[in-house]
py3Dmol code that shows the C-alpha trace and the ligand (Angstrom):
import py3Dmol

protein = """\
ATOM      1  CA  UNK A   1      -0.051   0.024  -0.037  1.00  0.00           C
ATOM      2  CA  UNK A   2       1.619   3.348  -1.048  1.00  0.00           C
ATOM      3  CA  UNK A   3       1.084   6.380   1.216  1.00  0.00           C
ATOM      4  CA  UNK A   4      -1.688   7.851  -1.019  1.00  0.00           C
ATOM      5  CA  UNK A   5      -3.577   4.597  -1.117  1.00  0.00           C
ATOM      6  CA  UNK A   6      -3.820   4.243   2.595  1.00  0.00           C
ATOM      7  CA  UNK A   7      -7.493   5.308   3.342  1.00  0.00           C
ATOM      8  CA  UNK A   8      -8.201   8.251   5.490  1.00  0.00           C
ATOM      9  CA  UNK A   9     -11.531   9.046   7.106  1.00  0.00           C
ATOM     10  CA  UNK A  10     -11.303  12.897   7.786  1.00  0.00           C
ATOM     11  CA  UNK A  11     -13.639  14.038  10.411  1.00  0.00           C
ATOM     12  CA  UNK A  12     -13.915  17.808  10.949  1.00  0.00           C
ATOM     13  CA  UNK A  13     -16.371  19.939  12.834  1.00  0.00           C
ATOM     14  CA  UNK A  14     -16.768  22.360  15.767  1.00  0.00           C
ATOM     15  CA  UNK A  15     -15.725  21.408  19.330  1.00  0.00           C
ATOM     16  CA  UNK A  16     -18.245  19.327  21.200  1.00  0.00           C
ATOM     17  CA  UNK A  17     -19.766  17.706  18.123  1.00  0.00           C
ATOM     18  CA  UNK A  18     -18.645  14.304  19.404  1.00  0.00           C
ATOM     19  CA  UNK A  19     -15.739  14.009  16.968  1.00  0.00           C
ATOM     20  CA  UNK A  20     -13.328  12.770  19.664  1.00  0.00           C
ATOM     21  CA  UNK A  21     -15.485   9.916  20.865  1.00  0.00           C
ATOM     22  CA  UNK A  22     -16.869   9.019  17.356  1.00  0.00           C
ATOM     23  CA  UNK A  23     -13.256   9.018  15.858  1.00  0.00           C
ATOM     24  CA  UNK A  24     -11.954   6.766  18.611  1.00  0.00           C
ATOM     25  CA  UNK A  25     -14.771   4.341  18.288  1.00  0.00           C
ATOM     26  CA  UNK A  26     -14.617   4.133  14.487  1.00  0.00           C
ATOM     27  CA  UNK A  27     -10.800   3.647  14.612  1.00  0.00           C
ATOM     28  CA  UNK A  28     -11.293   0.812  17.368  1.00  0.00           C
ATOM     29  CA  UNK A  29     -13.969  -0.925  15.182  1.00  0.00           C
ATOM     30  CA  UNK A  30     -11.883  -0.813  12.013  1.00  0.00           C
ATOM     31  CA  UNK A  31      -8.433  -1.300  13.599  1.00  0.00           C
ATOM     32  CA  UNK A  32      -7.273   1.930  12.022  1.00  0.00           C
ATOM     33  CA  UNK A  33      -4.862   4.529  13.535  1.00  0.00           C
ATOM     34  CA  UNK A  34      -6.282   7.627  15.063  1.00  0.00           C
ATOM     35  CA  UNK A  35      -5.038  11.274  14.766  1.00  0.00           C
ATOM     36  CA  UNK A  36      -6.321  13.658  17.429  1.00  0.00           C
ATOM     37  CA  UNK A  37      -5.102  16.734  15.746  1.00  0.00           C
ATOM     38  CA  UNK A  38      -6.599  18.988  18.406  1.00  0.00           C
ATOM     39  CA  UNK A  39      -4.376  17.401  20.991  1.00  0.00           C
ATOM     40  CA  UNK A  40      -1.321  18.469  19.061  1.00  0.00           C
ATOM     41  CA  UNK A  41      -2.601  22.179  19.237  1.00  0.00           C
ATOM     42  CA  UNK A  42      -3.375  21.700  22.969  1.00  0.00           C
ATOM     43  CA  UNK A  43       0.114  20.217  23.607  1.00  0.00           C
ATOM     44  CA  UNK A  44       1.689  23.008  21.701  1.00  0.00           C
ATOM     45  CA  UNK A  45      -0.054  25.551  23.989  1.00  0.00           C
ATOM     46  CA  UNK A  46       0.755  23.546  27.117  1.00  0.00           C
ATOM     47  CA  UNK A  47       4.425  23.106  26.208  1.00  0.00           C
ATOM     48  CA  UNK A  48       4.696  26.858  25.416  1.00  0.00           C
ATOM     49  CA  UNK A  49       3.325  27.810  28.786  1.00  0.00           C
ATOM     50  CA  UNK A  50       5.734  25.390  30.451  1.00  0.00           C
ATOM     51  CA  UNK A  51       8.633  26.895  28.632  1.00  0.00           C
ATOM     52  CA  UNK A  52       7.556  30.458  29.223  1.00  0.00           C
ATOM     53  CA  UNK A  53       6.743  31.213  25.564  1.00  0.00           C
ATOM     54  CA  UNK A  54       4.127  34.011  24.940  1.00  0.00           C
ATOM     55  CA  UNK A  55       1.017  33.105  23.133  1.00  0.00           C
ATOM     56  CA  UNK A  56       1.628  35.828  20.519  1.00  0.00           C
ATOM     57  CA  UNK A  57       5.205  34.909  19.724  1.00  0.00           C
ATOM     58  CA  UNK A  58       4.564  33.076  16.479  1.00  0.00           C
ATOM     59  CA  UNK A  59       8.128  32.084  15.495  1.00  0.00           C
ATOM     60  CA  UNK A  60       8.786  30.761  18.950  1.00  0.00           C
ATOM     61  CA  UNK A  61       5.499  28.888  19.182  1.00  0.00           C
ATOM     62  CA  UNK A  62       6.282  27.352  15.736  1.00  0.00           C
ATOM     63  CA  UNK A  63       9.631  26.108  17.177  1.00  0.00           C
ATOM     64  CA  UNK A  64       7.683  24.662  20.226  1.00  0.00           C
ATOM     65  CA  UNK A  65       5.353  22.865  17.754  1.00  0.00           C
ATOM     66  CA  UNK A  66       8.169  21.485  15.498  1.00  0.00           C
ATOM     67  CA  UNK A  67      10.060  20.054  18.475  1.00  0.00           C
ATOM     68  CA  UNK A  68       7.048  18.784  20.528  1.00  0.00           C
ATOM     69  CA  UNK A  69       8.289  15.811  22.474  1.00  0.00           C
ATOM     70  CA  UNK A  70       4.997  13.713  22.554  1.00  0.00           C
ATOM     71  CA  UNK A  71       4.057  10.144  22.885  1.00  0.00           C
ATOM     72  CA  UNK A  72       0.495   8.822  22.449  1.00  0.00           C
ATOM     73  CA  UNK A  73      -0.160   5.649  24.219  1.00  0.00           C
ATOM     74  CA  UNK A  74      -3.300   3.857  23.084  1.00  0.00           C
ATOM     75  CA  UNK A  75      -5.154   2.211  26.047  1.00  0.00           C
ATOM     76  CA  UNK A  76      -8.515   0.484  26.285  1.00  0.00           C
ATOM     77  CA  UNK A  77     -10.708   3.584  27.274  1.00  0.00           C
ATOM     78  CA  UNK A  78      -8.625   6.450  25.989  1.00  0.00           C
ATOM     79  CA  UNK A  79      -5.352   7.525  24.663  1.00  0.00           C
ATOM     80  CA  UNK A  80      -2.744   8.520  27.209  1.00  0.00           C
ATOM     81  CA  UNK A  81      -0.631  11.563  26.188  1.00  0.00           C
ATOM     82  CA  UNK A  82       2.920  12.075  27.499  1.00  0.00           C
ATOM     83  CA  UNK A  83       4.489  15.510  26.991  1.00  0.00           C
ATOM     84  CA  UNK A  84       8.277  15.534  27.664  1.00  0.00           C
ATOM     85  CA  UNK A  85       7.701  12.188  29.603  1.00  0.00           C
ATOM     86  CA  UNK A  86       4.938  13.694  31.867  1.00  0.00           C
ATOM     87  CA  UNK A  87       1.334  12.448  31.746  1.00  0.00           C
ATOM     88  CA  UNK A  88      -0.623  15.373  30.247  1.00  0.00           C
ATOM     89  CA  UNK A  89      -3.847  13.437  29.431  1.00  0.00           C
ATOM     90  CA  UNK A  90      -5.989  15.467  31.657  1.00  0.00           C
ATOM     91  CA  UNK A  91      -4.212  18.697  31.695  1.00  0.00           C
ATOM     92  CA  UNK A  92      -4.632  19.347  28.031  1.00  0.00           C
ATOM     93  CA  UNK A  93      -8.429  18.889  28.324  1.00  0.00           C
ATOM     94  CA  UNK A  94      -8.897  21.939  30.613  1.00  0.00           C
ATOM     95  CA  UNK A  95     -10.643  25.008  29.393  1.00  0.00           C
ATOM     96  CA  UNK A  96      -7.532  27.021  29.966  1.00  0.00           C
ATOM     97  CA  UNK A  97      -5.415  24.837  27.575  1.00  0.00           C
ATOM     98  CA  UNK A  98      -8.207  24.790  25.131  1.00  0.00           C
ATOM     99  CA  UNK A  99      -8.580  28.302  25.005  1.00  0.00           C
ATOM    100  CA  UNK A 100      -4.793  28.795  24.567  1.00  0.00           C
ATOM    101  CA  UNK A 101      -4.921  26.053  21.831  1.00  0.00           C
ATOM    102  CA  UNK A 102      -7.378  27.899  19.898  1.00  0.00           C
ATOM    103  CA  UNK A 103      -5.118  30.984  19.886  1.00  0.00           C
ATOM    104  CA  UNK A 104      -1.923  29.046  18.785  1.00  0.00           C
ATOM    105  CA  UNK A 105      -3.997  27.307  16.203  1.00  0.00           C
ATOM    106  CA  UNK A 106      -4.795  30.648  14.516  1.00  0.00           C
ATOM    107  CA  UNK A 107      -1.019  31.207  13.766  1.00  0.00           C
ATOM    108  CA  UNK A 108       0.110  30.056  10.251  1.00  0.00           C
ATOM    109  CA  UNK A 109       3.548  29.143  11.241  1.00  0.00           C
ATOM    110  CA  UNK A 110       2.282  26.887  14.030  1.00  0.00           C
ATOM    111  CA  UNK A 111      -0.139  25.141  11.537  1.00  0.00           C
ATOM    112  CA  UNK A 112       2.773  24.696   9.110  1.00  0.00           C
ATOM    113  CA  UNK A 113       4.938  23.254  11.725  1.00  0.00           C
ATOM    114  CA  UNK A 114       2.494  20.510  12.628  1.00  0.00           C
ATOM    115  CA  UNK A 115       1.619  19.429   9.035  1.00  0.00           C
ATOM    116  CA  UNK A 116       4.053  16.678   8.569  1.00  0.00           C
ATOM    117  CA  UNK A 117       3.717  15.420  11.942  1.00  0.00           C
ATOM    118  CA  UNK A 118      -0.065  14.983  11.298  1.00  0.00           C
ATOM    119  CA  UNK A 119       0.498  13.360   7.956  1.00  0.00           C
ATOM    120  CA  UNK A 120       2.914  10.876   9.519  1.00  0.00           C
ATOM    121  CA  UNK A 121      -0.174   9.266  11.291  1.00  0.00           C
ATOM    122  CA  UNK A 122      -1.249   7.871   7.828  1.00  0.00           C
ATOM    123  CA  UNK A 123      -0.237   4.198   8.141  1.00  0.00           C
ATOM    124  CA  UNK A 124      -1.702   1.000   7.018  1.00  0.00           C
ATOM    125  CA  UNK A 125      -4.413  -0.191   7.235  1.00  0.00           C
ATOM    126  CA  UNK A 126      -6.010   3.187   7.551  1.00  0.00           C
ATOM    127  CA  UNK A 127      -6.427   6.451   9.486  1.00  0.00           C
ATOM    128  CA  UNK A 128      -9.273   8.280  11.153  1.00  0.00           C
ATOM    129  CA  UNK A 129      -8.193  11.855  11.464  1.00  0.00           C
ATOM    130  CA  UNK A 130     -10.118  14.196  13.811  1.00  0.00           C
ATOM    131  CA  UNK A 131      -9.787  17.936  13.670  1.00  0.00           C
ATOM    132  CA  UNK A 132     -10.877  21.181  11.948  1.00  0.00           C
ATOM    133  CA  UNK A 133      -8.974  21.059   8.677  1.00  0.00           C
ATOM    134  CA  UNK A 134      -8.396  17.367   7.998  1.00  0.00           C
ATOM    135  CA  UNK A 135     -10.429  17.439   4.822  1.00  0.00           C
ATOM    136  CA  UNK A 136      -9.598  21.032   3.711  1.00  0.00           C
ATOM    137  CA  UNK A 137      -5.793  21.165   4.334  1.00  0.00           C
ATOM    138  CA  UNK A 138      -4.101  18.111   5.840  1.00  0.00           C
ATOM    139  CA  UNK A 139      -5.563  15.242   3.945  1.00  0.00           C
ATOM    140  CA  UNK A 140      -7.184  17.000   0.907  1.00  0.00           C
ATOM    141  CA  UNK A 141      -7.245  13.679  -1.014  1.00  0.00           C
ATOM    142  CA  UNK A 142      -9.029  11.753   1.730  1.00  0.00           C
ATOM    143  CA  UNK A 143     -11.595   9.402   0.135  1.00  0.00           C
ATOM    144  CA  UNK A 144     -14.335  10.053   2.760  1.00  0.00           C
ATOM    145  CA  UNK A 145     -14.617  13.501   4.458  1.00  0.00           C
ATOM    146  CA  UNK A 146     -17.213  14.024   7.153  1.00  0.00           C
ATOM    147  CA  UNK A 147     -18.309  17.374   8.736  1.00  0.00           C
ATOM    148  CA  UNK A 148     -19.638  16.419  12.060  1.00  0.00           C
ATOM    149  CA  UNK A 149     -21.839  18.979  13.637  1.00  0.00           C
ATOM    150  CA  UNK A 150     -24.471  19.602  16.318  1.00  0.00           C
ATOM    151  CA  UNK A 151     -26.327  22.593  17.642  1.00  0.00           C
ATOM    152  CA  UNK A 152     -24.314  24.946  20.038  1.00  0.00           C
ATOM    153  CA  UNK A 153     -26.981  24.319  22.676  1.00  0.00           C
ATOM    154  CA  UNK A 154     -26.580  20.493  22.422  1.00  0.00           C
ATOM    155  CA  UNK A 155     -22.948  20.816  22.570  1.00  0.00           C
ATOM    156  CA  UNK A 156     -23.128  22.912  25.808  1.00  0.00           C
ATOM    157  CA  UNK A 157     -25.378  20.337  27.327  1.00  0.00           C
ATOM    158  CA  UNK A 158     -22.935  17.553  26.379  1.00  0.00           C
ATOM    159  CA  UNK A 159     -20.008  19.473  27.830  1.00  0.00           C
ATOM    160  CA  UNK A 160     -21.961  20.042  30.922  1.00  0.00           C
ATOM    161  CA  UNK A 161     -22.706  16.333  31.430  1.00  0.00           C
ATOM    162  CA  UNK A 162     -19.056  15.616  30.763  1.00  0.00           C
ATOM    163  CA  UNK A 163     -17.867  18.043  33.419  1.00  0.00           C
ATOM    164  CA  UNK A 164     -20.509  16.685  35.928  1.00  0.00           C
ATOM    165  CA  UNK A 165     -19.203  13.213  35.464  1.00  0.00           C
ATOM    166  CA  UNK A 166     -15.703  14.682  36.354  1.00  0.00           C
ATOM    167  CA  UNK A 167     -17.296  16.345  39.456  1.00  0.00           C
ATOM    168  CA  UNK A 168     -17.161  19.848  38.014  1.00  0.00           C
ATOM    169  CA  UNK A 169     -20.201  22.205  38.041  1.00  0.00           C
ATOM    170  CA  UNK A 170     -20.438  24.728  35.195  1.00  0.00           C
ATOM    171  CA  UNK A 171     -23.448  26.829  34.262  1.00  0.00           C
ATOM    172  CA  UNK A 172     -25.113  26.096  30.831  1.00  0.00           C
ATOM    173  CA  UNK A 173     -25.036  29.771  29.891  1.00  0.00           C
ATOM    174  CA  UNK A 174     -21.260  30.167  30.469  1.00  0.00           C
ATOM    175  CA  UNK A 175     -20.535  26.940  28.656  1.00  0.00           C
ATOM    176  CA  UNK A 176     -22.644  28.138  25.581  1.00  0.00           C
ATOM    177  CA  UNK A 177     -20.806  31.415  25.621  1.00  0.00           C
ATOM    178  CA  UNK A 178     -17.399  29.617  25.607  1.00  0.00           C
ATOM    179  CA  UNK A 179     -18.521  27.315  22.725  1.00  0.00           C
ATOM    180  CA  UNK A 180     -19.772  30.210  20.579  1.00  0.00           C
ATOM    181  CA  UNK A 181     -16.605  32.186  21.175  1.00  0.00           C
ATOM    182  CA  UNK A 182     -14.444  29.204  20.257  1.00  0.00           C
ATOM    183  CA  UNK A 183     -16.577  28.522  17.053  1.00  0.00           C
ATOM    184  CA  UNK A 184     -16.235  32.070  16.101  1.00  0.00           C
ATOM    185  CA  UNK A 185     -12.454  32.121  16.552  1.00  0.00           C
ATOM    186  CA  UNK A 186     -12.021  28.759  14.636  1.00  0.00           C
ATOM    187  CA  UNK A 187     -14.367  29.844  11.763  1.00  0.00           C
ATOM    188  CA  UNK A 188     -13.098  33.386  11.340  1.00  0.00           C
ATOM    189  CA  UNK A 189      -9.420  32.859  11.367  1.00  0.00           C
ATOM    190  CA  UNK A 190      -7.663  33.613   8.055  1.00  0.00           C
ATOM    191  CA  UNK A 191      -5.676  30.326   7.824  1.00  0.00           C
ATOM    192  CA  UNK A 192      -7.373  26.980   7.715  1.00  0.00           C
ATOM    193  CA  UNK A 193     -10.722  28.176   9.017  1.00  0.00           C
ATOM    194  CA  UNK A 194     -13.175  25.637  10.216  1.00  0.00           C
ATOM    195  CA  UNK A 195     -15.591  24.852   7.354  1.00  0.00           C
ATOM    196  CA  UNK A 196     -16.763  21.806   5.475  1.00  0.00           C
ATOM    197  CA  UNK A 197     -14.476  20.611   2.558  1.00  0.00           C
ATOM    198  CA  UNK A 198     -16.377  21.019  -0.788  1.00  0.00           C
ATOM    199  CA  UNK A 199     -16.674  17.270  -1.066  1.00  0.00           C
ATOM    200  CA  UNK A 200     -17.546  16.614   2.741  1.00  0.00           C
ATOM    201  CA  UNK A 201     -20.744  15.076   3.828  1.00  0.00           C
ATOM    202  CA  UNK A 202     -22.305  16.926   6.742  1.00  0.00           C
ATOM    203  CA  UNK A 203     -23.708  14.958   9.522  1.00  0.00           C
ATOM    204  CA  UNK A 204     -25.800  16.815  12.241  1.00  0.00           C
ATOM    205  CA  UNK A 205     -25.535  14.658  15.463  1.00  0.00           C
ATOM    206  CA  UNK A 206     -27.869  16.873  17.527  1.00  0.00           C
ATOM    207  CA  UNK A 207     -30.518  13.995  17.509  1.00  0.00           C
ATOM    208  CA  UNK A 208     -28.296  11.011  17.001  1.00  0.00           C
ATOM    209  CA  UNK A 209     -26.870   8.648  19.534  1.00  0.00           C
ATOM    210  CA  UNK A 210     -23.084   7.768  19.474  1.00  0.00           C
ATOM    211  CA  UNK A 211     -23.750   4.147  18.061  1.00  0.00           C
ATOM    212  CA  UNK A 212     -25.963   5.577  15.406  1.00  0.00           C
ATOM    213  CA  UNK A 213     -23.153   7.900  14.233  1.00  0.00           C
ATOM    214  CA  UNK A 214     -20.645   5.191  14.196  1.00  0.00           C
ATOM    215  CA  UNK A 215     -22.886   2.814  12.223  1.00  0.00           C
ATOM    216  CA  UNK A 216     -23.613   5.636   9.658  1.00  0.00           C
ATOM    217  CA  UNK A 217     -19.912   6.216   9.118  1.00  0.00           C
ATOM    218  CA  UNK A 218     -19.170   2.500   8.774  1.00  0.00           C
ATOM    219  CA  UNK A 219     -21.998   2.287   6.156  1.00  0.00           C
ATOM    220  CA  UNK A 220     -20.465   5.293   4.228  1.00  0.00           C
ATOM    221  CA  UNK A 221     -16.901   3.712   4.324  1.00  0.00           C
ATOM    222  CA  UNK A 222     -18.438   0.429   2.995  1.00  0.00           C
ATOM    223  CA  UNK A 223     -20.413   2.199   0.224  1.00  0.00           C
ATOM    224  CA  UNK A 224     -17.180   3.885  -0.860  1.00  0.00           C
ATOM    225  CA  UNK A 225     -15.438   0.505  -1.018  1.00  0.00           C
ATOM    226  CA  UNK A 226     -12.951   1.423   1.640  1.00  0.00           C
ATOM    227  CA  UNK A 227     -13.424  -1.520   3.920  1.00  0.00           C
ATOM    228  CA  UNK A 228     -12.492  -5.163   3.032  1.00  0.00           C
ATOM    229  CA  UNK A 229     -15.713  -7.121   2.455  1.00  0.00           C
ATOM    230  CA  UNK A 230     -16.993  -8.558   5.885  1.00  0.00           C
TER     231      UNK A 230
END
"""
ligand_1 = """\
20
DC
O -10.551 19.594 19.010
P -9.980 20.351 20.212
O -10.995 21.087 21.075
O -9.037 19.470 20.979
O -9.006 21.426 19.564
C -8.343 22.365 20.299
C -8.099 23.645 19.453
O -7.297 23.433 18.324
C -9.474 24.260 18.906
O -9.552 25.671 19.208
C -9.343 24.154 17.488
C -7.835 23.960 17.113
N -7.661 22.960 16.077
C -7.401 23.346 14.831
O -7.240 24.605 14.584
N -7.106 22.520 13.711
C -7.286 21.216 14.059
N -7.051 20.397 13.000
C -7.609 20.673 15.289
C -7.861 21.634 16.273
"""
view = py3Dmol.view(width=600, height=400)
view.addModel(protein, "pdb")
view.setStyle({"model": 0}, {"cartoon": {"style": "trace"}})
view.addModel(ligand_1, "xyz")
view.setStyle({"model": 1}, {"stick": {}})
view.zoomTo()
view.show()
């Protein structure tokens, strides 16, 4: 299988649409590799803060991104993330790191620095790539591109449930505001803005369960002839 023949399922969409969970489940079901590209932006932001690099110093941030010392360890329930040898799995999921990630992700030099690292995840038998620009920039020739979305209200509810499970209370209105601000920043940036690729299929998950979405994606992959016959 040459590099360009290795199938990629590109899943883009706004934060909280379920991309992370769905991508992990599809990758597990198919035995494909998984790229959580948002984690790379989050790790860049965290590494920058640890090394005292300002969030507006584009050149220095790009250096941080290029030299990111990160290891992803696939485990049964989730992927453990090690940054410079330290477990950063939960730290990179905080709102603070998410907010910083969305700022560094708006800088062209940082995006450029992370390009080849993202493309290196494409290995046989296939890759599920989760992000904002998987179909529009990183894997433009992906044979299946999905734009996964859900209403901002539904995404705020999901986030609130997730936080509750982690023992954190957050008001729905503040979560909704954060989600809308993050959407606006991701969609309005001049480089690689969040938008569906021209050839993407949009899937609104507001009223779908997780297994329904996973089944739908498996169906689409089968229809495109991307899975070996069962
Ligand atoms: O999906 P996430 O919440 O982990 O992403 C963190 C931030 O990184 C988010 O603000 C969008 C940005 N991002 C991006 O610009 N491009 C990607 N391919 C993935 C994430």
